[in-house]
C-alpha positions in Angstrom: -38.1 -17.2 -30.5 -35.4 -18.6 -27.5 -36.9 -20.1 -24.3 -35.6 -20.8 -20.7 -35.4 -24.6 -20.7 -34.4 -26.7 -17.9 -32.7 -29.9 -19.2 -31.2 -33.0 -17.3 -27.3 -32.9 -18.2 -24.8 -35.6 -17.8 -21.5 -34.5 -17.0 -18.3 -35.4 -19.1 -17.1 -37.3 -15.9 -19.0 -40.3 -14.3 -21.5 -38.3 -11.9 -25.6 -38.4 -11.1 -27.5 -36.2 -13.7 -28.2 -32.2 -12.9 -30.9 -29.9 -13.6 -29.9 -26.9 -15.7 -31.6 -23.9 -16.7 -30.4 -23.0 -20.1 -31.4 -20.8 -22.8 -32.6 -22.3 -26.1 -31.4 -20.8 -29.1 -34.0 -19.8 -32.0 -35.0 -22.9 -34.2 -32.5 -22.9 -37.4 -34.7 -23.5 -41.1 -35.0 -27.5 -40.2 -35.6 -27.1 -36.1 -38.5 -27.3 -34.3 -38.8 -26.0 -30.8 -41.2 -27.5 -28.6 -42.6 -27.7 -25.0 -42.6 -30.8 -23.8 -45.7 -33.0 -22.0 -44.0 -36.1 -21.0 -40.9 -38.3 -22.0 -40.0 -41.8 -21.4 -37.0 -43.2 -19.6 -35.3 -45.8 -21.9 -33.2 -48.4 -20.9 -30.6 -47.7 -23.2 -30.2 -44.2 -21.9 -28.3 -46.1 -19.3 -25.4 -47.7 -22.1 -24.6 -44.1 -22.7 -24.1 -42.9 -18.9 -22.1 -45.9 -18.0 -19.7 -45.5 -20.9 -16.6 -43.2 -21.3 -17.9 -39.6 -23.3 -15.8 -36.6 -24.3 -18.8 -34.2 -24.2 -21.3 -33.2 -21.5 -24.5 -35.3 -23.1 -28.2 -34.2 -23.2 -30.3 -38.0 -22.8 -34.0 -38.6 -23.7 -35.1 -39.8 -27.5 -39.3 -40.3 -26.9 -41.7 -37.7 -25.7 -44.6 -35.8 -26.7 -44.9 -31.7 -26.7 -46.5 -28.6 -28.3 -45.1 -26.7 -31.2 -43.6 -23.2 -30.1 -41.9 -22.3 -33.0 -40.6 -23.9 -36.8 -38.0 -22.8 -39.0 -38.5 -21.0 -41.7 -38.1 -24.3 -44.0 -40.3 -26.7 -41.8 -43.9 -26.8 -43.2 -45.6 -30.1 -41.8 -46.0 -28.9 -38.5 -47.0 -24.8 -37.1 -47.2 -23.4 -34.0 -49.6 -24.8 -32.1 -49.7 -28.5 -32.8 -48.7 -31.2 -30.8 -46.4 -33.6 -32.0 -44.2 -36.6 -31.1 -40.5 -36.2 -30.3 -38.5 -39.4 -31.8 -35.3 -40.7 -32.6 -36.0 -42.4 -36.0 -36.0 -39.9 -39.0 -40.2 -40.0 -39.6 -39.7 -40.6 -43.5 -36.0 -40.1 -44.9 -36.6 -42.2 -47.5 -39.3 -39.6 -48.6 -38.0 -36.4 -47.5 -34.5 -37.0 -48.8 -32.2 -35.2 -46.2 -30.2 -36.4 -43.3 -31.0 -34.9 -40.1 -28.9 -33.1 -38.0 -27.8 -34.0 -34.5 -29.0 -32.1 -31.6 -26.0 -30.5 -29.6 -26.9 -27.9 -26.5 -24.2 -25.3 -25.0 -24.2 -26.1 -21.4 -22.6 -24.7 -18.1 -19.9 -27.4 -19.0 -19.7 -27.2 -22.8 -21.1 -28.4 -25.8 -23.6 -31.1 -25.0 -24.2 -33.8 -27.2 -26.9 -35.8 -28.1 -28.3 -39.3 -30.2 -30.3 -37.3 -32.7 -32.4 -35.7 -29.9 -33.2 -34.5 -26.1 -36.2 -35.2 -23.9 -34.8 -35.1 -20.5 -35.9 -31.3 -20.6 -39.1 -29.7 -20.1 -38.5 -27.8 -23.6 -36.0 -29.2 -26.6 -35.3 -28.1 -29.9 -35.1 -30.6 -32.6 -34.7 -31.4 -36.0 -38.1 -31.9 -38.0 -36.9 -35.1 -39.4 -37.3 -35.9 -35.7 -41.0 -34.4 -34.9 -44.0 -36.0 -36.3 -47.3 -34.4 -35.9 -50.1 -36.0 -33.9 -53.9 -34.9 -33.3 -54.7 -32.5 -30.3 -57.2 -34.7 -29.0 -54.5 -37.7 -28.3 -53.1 -38.0 -24.7 -50.0 -36.3 -24.0 -48.7 -38.2 -21.2 -48.5 -42.1 -21.5 -48.6 -41.9 -25.4 -44.9 -40.8 -25.0 -43.2 -44.2 -25.0 -44.8 -44.6 -28.8 -41.7 -42.5 -29.8 -39.4 -45.5 -28.6 -40.7 -48.5 -26.9 -43.7 -49.3 -28.5 -42.5 -48.2 -31.9 -39.2 -50.8 -30.7 -40.9 -53.4 -30.1 -44.1 -53.6 -32.1 -41.9 -52.9 -35.1 -39.9 -55.6 -34.6 -43.3 -57.8 -35.1 -45.1 -56.1 -37.6 -42.0 -55.1 -39.9 -38.9 -56.9 -39.2 -40.3 -60.2 -38.7 -43.8 -60.0 -39.9 -45.2 -62.0 -37.9 -48.5 -63.8 -39.1 -51.8 -65.2 -37.7 -51.4 -68.6 -36.2 -47.1 -68.2 -36.0 -45.6 -68.7 -32.6 -43.6 -66.3 -30.8 -41.0 -65.8 -28.0 -40.0 -63.0 -26.4 -37.2 -62.5 -24.2 -37.0 -59.7 -21.6 -41.0 -58.1 -21.1 -40.0 -54.4 -19.9 -42.0 -51.7 -21.9 -40.2 -52.9 -25.1 -41.0 -56.5 -24.7 -44.6 -55.6 -23.6 -45.3 -53.7 -27.0 -43.8 -56.7 -28.8 -46.5 -59.1 -27.1 -49.2 -56.9 -27.9 -48.2 -56.7 -31.5 -48.3 -60.3 -31.8 -51.4 -60.5 -30.4 -52.6 -58.3 -32.8 -51.1 -59.9 -35.5 -52.9 -63.5 -34.1 -49.7 -65.1 -33.4 -50.3 -68.4 -31.1 -48.5 -69.2 -29.0 -47.3 -65.9 -27.3 -44.4 -67.0 -24.7 -43.0 -64.5 -22.6 -39.2 -65.0 -21.0 -37.9 -63.5 -18.2 -36.7 -63.4 -14.9 -39.3 -61.8 -12.7 -42.8 -64.3 -11.7 -44.8 -60.6 -11.6 -43.3 -59.1 -15.0 -44.5 -62.4 -16.5 -47.9 -62.3 -14.8 -48.2 -58.8 -16.0 -46.9 -59.8 -19.7 -50.0 -62.0 -19.9 -52.6 -58.9 -19.4 -51.2 -57.6 -22.8 -51.4 -61.1 -24.7 -49.0 -63.4 -23.6 -50.0 -67.2 -23.5 -47.4 -68.8 -21.4 -44.9 -67.2 -19.1 -41.2 -68.7 -18.6 -39.1 -67.7 -15.6 -35.4 -68.5 -17.3 -33.8 -68.5 -13.5 -35.8 -71.3 -13.0 -35.6 -73.4 -16.1 -34.0 -73.5 -19.0 -36.4 -71.2 -21.5 -34.7 -72.6 -25.0 -36.1 -76.3 -23.6 -39.4 -75.2 -22.2 -39.9 -73.0 -25.6 -39.4 -76.4 -27.8 -41.8 -78.1 -25.6 -44.3 -75.7 -26.0 -44.0 -75.2 -29.4 -43.8 -79.0 -30.8 -45.2 -79.5 -34.4 -47.3 -82.9 -34.8 -45.8 -84.4 -37.9 -42.9 -82.0 -39.0 -39.8 -83.5 -38.8 -36.2 -81.6 -38.7 -33.2 -82.4 -41.1 -32.4 -85.1 -39.0 -35.7 -86.4 -39.0 -36.3 -85.3 -35.3 -40.0 -84.0 -34.2 -39.9 -80.1 -35.2 -40.6 -77.8 -32.5 -39.1 -73.9 -31.3 -40.6 -70.5 -32.1 -41.3 -69.7 -35.4 -40.2 -66.1 -34.3 -37.7 -65.1 -31.3 -37.1 -61.6 -29.8 -34.3 -60.7 -28.0 -35.7 -57.8 -26.1 -33.0 -57.3 -23.6 -29.3 -57.7 -25.7 -27.6 -59.4 -23.1 -25.0 -61.9 -24.2 -26.8 -64.7 -22.6 -30.1 -63.9 -24.4 -28.3 -63.2 -28.0 -27.5 -66.9 -27.3 -30.3 -68.3 -26.1 -33.0 -66.9 -29.0 -31.4 -69.0 -32.7 -31.6 -72.3 -30.3 -35.2 -71.5 -29.3 -36.5 -70.9 -33.3 -37.8 -73.5 -34.6 -35.5 -76.3 -37.1 -36.3 -76.5 -40.8 -35.9 -79.3 -43.0 -34.2 -78.6 -46.0 -36.7 -76.7 -48.9 -39.5 -78.2 -47.2 -39.7 -75.5 -44.2 -37.3 -73.3 -43.6 -36.2 -72.6 -39.3 -37.4 -69.9 -37.5 -36.3 -66.1 -37.1 -34.6 -65.0 -34.3 -35.0 -61.0 -33.8 -32.5 -58.8 -31.9 -34.4 -56.0 -30.5 -32.1 -54.7 -27.2 -29.0 -53.0 -27.6 -26.1 -55.3 -27.3 -23.2 -54.1 -25.4 -21.1 -57.2 -25.8 -20.1 -59.8 -28.9 -22.0 -63.2 -28.5 -21.4 -66.7 -29.7 -23.3 -67.8 -32.6 -23.6 -71.7 -33.2 -23.3 -71.7 -37.1 -23.9 -75.2 -37.9 -27.6 -74.9 -36.4 -27.6 -72.2 -38.4 -26.7 -73.2 -41.6 -28.5 -77.5 -41.0 -31.7 -75.7 -40.1 -32.0 -72.6 -42.0 -32.7 -70.3 -39.0 -32.4 -66.4 -39.3 -30.7 -63.9 -37.1 -31.4 -60.4 -37.9 -31.1 -56.9 -36.3 -34.1 -54.5 -35.6 -33.3 -51.0 -35.1 -36.2 -49.0 -33.7 -38.5 -51.9 -35.0 -38.1 -50.8 -38.6 -40.3 -48.4 -38.6 -41.1 -45.0 -40.5 -42.6 -43.3 -37.7 -45.3 -41.0 -40.3 -46.3 -44.4 -41.6 -46.7 -46.5 -38.2 -47.7 -44.3 -35.5 -51.0 -43.5 -36.4 -51.4 -47.7 -36.3 -50.1 -47.2 -32.5 -52.5 -44.4 -31.7 -55.4 -46.5 -33.1 -54.4 -49.4 -31.1 -54.6 -47.3 -28.0 -57.6 -45.5 -28.7 -59.0 -48.9 -28.9 -58.0 -50.5 -25.7 -55.7 -52.6 -27.4 -52.6 -50.9 -26.4 -53.0 -50.1 -23.0 -50.1 -47.6 -22.2 -51.9 -46.7 -18.9 -50.7 -50.2 -17.8 -47.8 -50.2 -19.4 -46.2 -46.7 -17.8 -45.7 -48.0 -13.8 -43.8 -45.2 -13.1 -43.8 -41.2 -13.1 -41.7 -38.9 -12.1 -41.0 -35.0 -12.1 -37.6 -33.9 -13.9 -35.4 -33.0 -11.0 -36.7 -36.5 -10.1 -34.4 -38.2 -13.0 -31.2 -39.7 -10.7 -34.3 -41.4 -9.0 -36.0 -42.7 -12.2 -32.4 -44.3 -13.5 -31.5 -45.6 -10.4 -34.9 -47.5 -10.5 -34.6 -48.5 -13.9 -31.3 -50.3 -13.6 -32.3 -51.6 -10.4 -35.0 -53.9 -12.3 -37.6 -51.9 -9.9 -40.0 -50.7 -13.2 -42.4 -53.3 -14.5 -43.3 -51.7 -17.3 -41.9 -48.2 -18.5 -41.4 -45.0 -16.3 -42.0 -41.2 -17.9 -40.9 -37.6 -17.1 -43.9 -35.9 -16.4 -43.9 -32.1 -17.1 -47.4 -31.1 -17.1 -48.9 -29.0 -14.2 
């Protein structure tokens, strides 16, 4: 079954996205053809838009849709099922097959994607990137579970394993950072410190569970975090009062924040108490300098978290449950909606910092 799709295509040259009307081929043996309901607009896509490329590119990696057709080897979804489209394989360890990256023949030649493309009203995806969901689950705001929620919440749950009573600081409270705030609250973390440059975003983060907000444009966030996390009766290797967050999360990935999250962590004390853990969540586009002596003497850890260390088949049901219970307020988190032909408006607003939570492309109606 082939369909005509409207797809946002990024030309090989540096130019705005353009909407092309293209014929999608029949699904291959391991592919799923979907009509999409909605797609998230992720900040990491801006990195792809700005870098040099050898081909046209098709973008978007979080969506909801309905299955229109499946390949002969696909068994976990069928025609008429609702599903998420995500960029992380749904359970590659259990399936044992490497997914195939999507490509699409456009007017300017073969376009490539990073795993999937969802800035389109229809998509053809490898089955590894398609996760079945119950038909009574909302199909608009839940689109961002496939990246923003998974990445932020998963970093707290899976990568860090935050426990009740532990302190957390989250740098950058857009869609990913807000999802990390929610997960920290669900785990019983305290305090939950939001760090950003925008007072409105910091206030907004408190709606999701942040207990404190630090405007890094007005005060040193490292010093402010240490002031909020002093531990009575605990000391560092230098016999100084211990302070700093048990876990810090960089949901931005720029040089400055990457170099702040480790110093903002709690210092350790020989084998008596390990230091804190800094988690890199945002996609870095630059190198950074790490103070190795601080890492060594205070037994701190600096780790990466790709896609929140999530297994979609395992983790998405948890996020849906949070949403349905009112714990994960996706209606509040999705602050802007656009149509597909407004995609350049959406990416411009995202780059200018005018989107406080997460934007979606709404293909319904």
